[in-house]
C-alpha angles and dihedrals in degrees: 000000000000093000094048093049091050091050091053092051092047091049091053090051091050095230137126095245093131090084090066095058094092091054094045092051088064089069122080117268092236093056091049092047091053091053094048090050091060097041134354120246091239092059091048092061098042112128090226089071091066098049109036119064118233117269118221120242096028134104090248093063092050091057097040092109091059096089092053091050091047094051091050092049090049091053091047092049092049093049091049091048092049092052091050101039098035131229097324093058089047091054091046095051099040098080093045091049090050091052091052090054094048091053092053094081137262097281094052093041093058092051098044100039092049098055117002098043089060092045099043102033116016098043098080124182120259090250092055091048091050092050092049091048091050092051093051091046091051091051092049091050090053094051096046105275102296141055138170123275093239093057093049091049092049093051104037107012101072091105089061095054106156091012103067091144090070091051091049091051088052090053093047090052097050104026142040115264110202140159129222096030119171113277095020135089120272094246094044118108112229134200117216134182116280119264119256117253092247092053092049090053092048092050091048090053092048092049091050090051091050090050090050092053091046093052090047091055091044094056100264102302141055141165110296095216092049093050096048092047094046097050099030096236129127127240091242093056092051095048092047095047112118088000092298097300099123111041138039134177118228122174095333092315126113110221138181117247130236122343094350090073092052092047092050092051092050092049092050092048091052091049091240094129133039139184093222120117116264137028128275126229089223129017091239097053118118098215129052124220089260091057100255121138119231094201116049095195093053091046092051091049092052091046091053092049093052095045093046091052095048094046098046097039107031103017093239105334136062135157114269092234090056091052093048094049096043094051096036094242124161112231111240141151090247091058094048091051091048094053099073091044091065096047101268125120135211114206123214091255092060103263126135116220135194117224117262094241094054093041091055090053092049093049093053090046089051090055091051090049089053090052090051091052092049090049090055089059093049096257101317123072131180112258095228092049091051092049091050091052092050095042096046107029113198096230092053094044091053090055092048091047089056091050090058093061120102094243096051093045090051091050091048091050092051089049090056096246106101122066094221138017093233127070114243118245094231090059091055091049091050091051091051093049105039111015098053095085093051093048094048096252127139115283114256115234094208119108118269127219116278119267123256119276122243117314092245090063098043112027121065095222110108135166117259124238117293117264123244122258114282097029119122115251101171095132092056128231115324126214122239124205117229132190115285120247121215091254094050091046091052090051092051091048090054089046092052090050088059091232094133139052118288114288122262095243089064091055090048090052092052092049090051098055103027138046112257121187125163092349091305123118122217134184115261127230121233119191112236124233121263112266113260116267130214118295090213125055112264090000131128118273116260119267125240091256092054092048092048092049091051091048092051091052092051093046091052090049090052091048091054089048091052097252101304130084136148120256092233092058092052093045092054093046101048128038113234097024108128133160092259090050091049093051089059095059104022144026115262118200126215089260093056097255115146115222134172116269116281123244092251093054093046089050093052093047092046089054090048093051092045091049091055091046089055100040103037111094095202092044133248119266131215093244092054092053089049094053098038100047106012096241113151120235091242089059092047092054089053095059106019140045113252124198109225094211105041100019092229118157124228136179114263106250094189101092092185088075088067088080100037109089114206118232115284124244116263114267123239117269118270110255092205094059117099095198123113105279128207089230129153121273117275101047117138112262133192122213126038097228096248104077101007129029116258112255136165115254130242092278095056110131092008134094119334117219 
């Protein structure tokens, strides 16, 4: 009779209160009758009770505490039923009990779910936890030892509906949580069987041994947080390993104990150990088998020697055999693996290349060095003298002269770079014959080696076949690289050793960018651009600050568009950007695409600016160079000296900077990456942050419309 009357009342209220009958029957009939006398069950579950606040002085406010009392009685009845009926009854009543709590209203839900849900529902007994663990283990054994987290939650996590984080913490405590398990997607989170006790102890021992070796290579101590995160071991496990006789924590550092710390420090001081990846054939070698350098200064010195040789001798490319022989390097796998790590490249046909960004910097620096040489001779320099200075730079020859001493050769041999501990006699003779002029020594009267024959007979760059009539040949003939013959390779090796006269390509480069008459080199004259006019009719011309601000906006827009954008798009986006304005600061193709300035144009404008710096009596300022040739101030500081007070430009007298490349500008963000980008404001996002995480869309970092 009681159940039928309750069903009728619940049906009138249009709720799902019938599922709570089993829980309510666990209470005494007298307690339930007292509750029904104050307020009917149908009115307790009415949706209006959740939305409208209680009004004072009415019957509704007097019975407002009834939902809270009901929810607590429901929880108490479910807990009592679970203790009597066991785990199955607990699983059966948990979802119903949760629904009763959620219907009670927001105020009651906050109070109950925060404290009493954890006490009455989530705190299972140890027996219930063991039974649940055995059931999950049995299921995992049947399916092959692992399953996805979603499947486990669907089968065994119904009791935690609305509190899945507690169930996940239970799984993480008693099972292995891994990603990329066999048979599942890469991003899926899997649940695997727990590790045996013996295996856990073995893995703890192996982790401690790895930490010991890492600290020994690091000099005896390292950051505690870094070590524990890298090897997946806790601080407590490390400090308790071998009864605390190996490790100790001091001021956030993990250190070795006792004599092991002293031994590790001595080994690191003697350069016998390193933290770099890979092993070394000998403890004194510079490079590991993986191609990492153990000494950054020695690696930078070798990198500068190789780049200087390739740029001055081959203009960006030389055969690997020529580089090895010219610099007395022993060919090895370690050296070939080190080359791409420093920005160089070895092509499949055996050539070593310098990156385009660094080669552009070296070519502009070469032009400024040529201007400095011409300025030393009061505006006219002998062609052969200029070629000798560019072919054998003094700063590079000084480094090579040091490498030919007995001490440096012995150190290079111990580092695994030189083929022999003694310097060859022919290298000493070549230094005496050809390097004396570059090093400021007296000129040797002995005969030098003959110069190279014509480029067609020595170099492997040849012109391709002529195009048929009617085909466009606006870019001019391109050079193709063929396979080297033994004769050509021997010539290039001699060229790289700087035992001959300067190459012909260097003379052609000088004749292209300078004025050469009767074997004398003069500075060229480049007409400056017309000063910018007003953007508004009958208005004042823009100031330098306004022009620089507009240029910075356009450069940032081009960076985000990966270095190429149409002139119409820039003209519509920024006021004052016209085709004539763009030609001052950028290269504009016949199709209207705006590109950064080419290397040839930057070289000519750098020579023009340097010529005015040398010839102008009152000096040449940074603002004048910006307006005359459209070179940004950031670019000028990269290649010239700028006075902070007056803004006057000067030639950089520190020739060592010719081989020190400044840091590159940050690249544009990858549009195919779905990570959170540090992109400008206004990009299209997906997700509002409430139901889905906020992410940038597919066009993030790409073209702005």
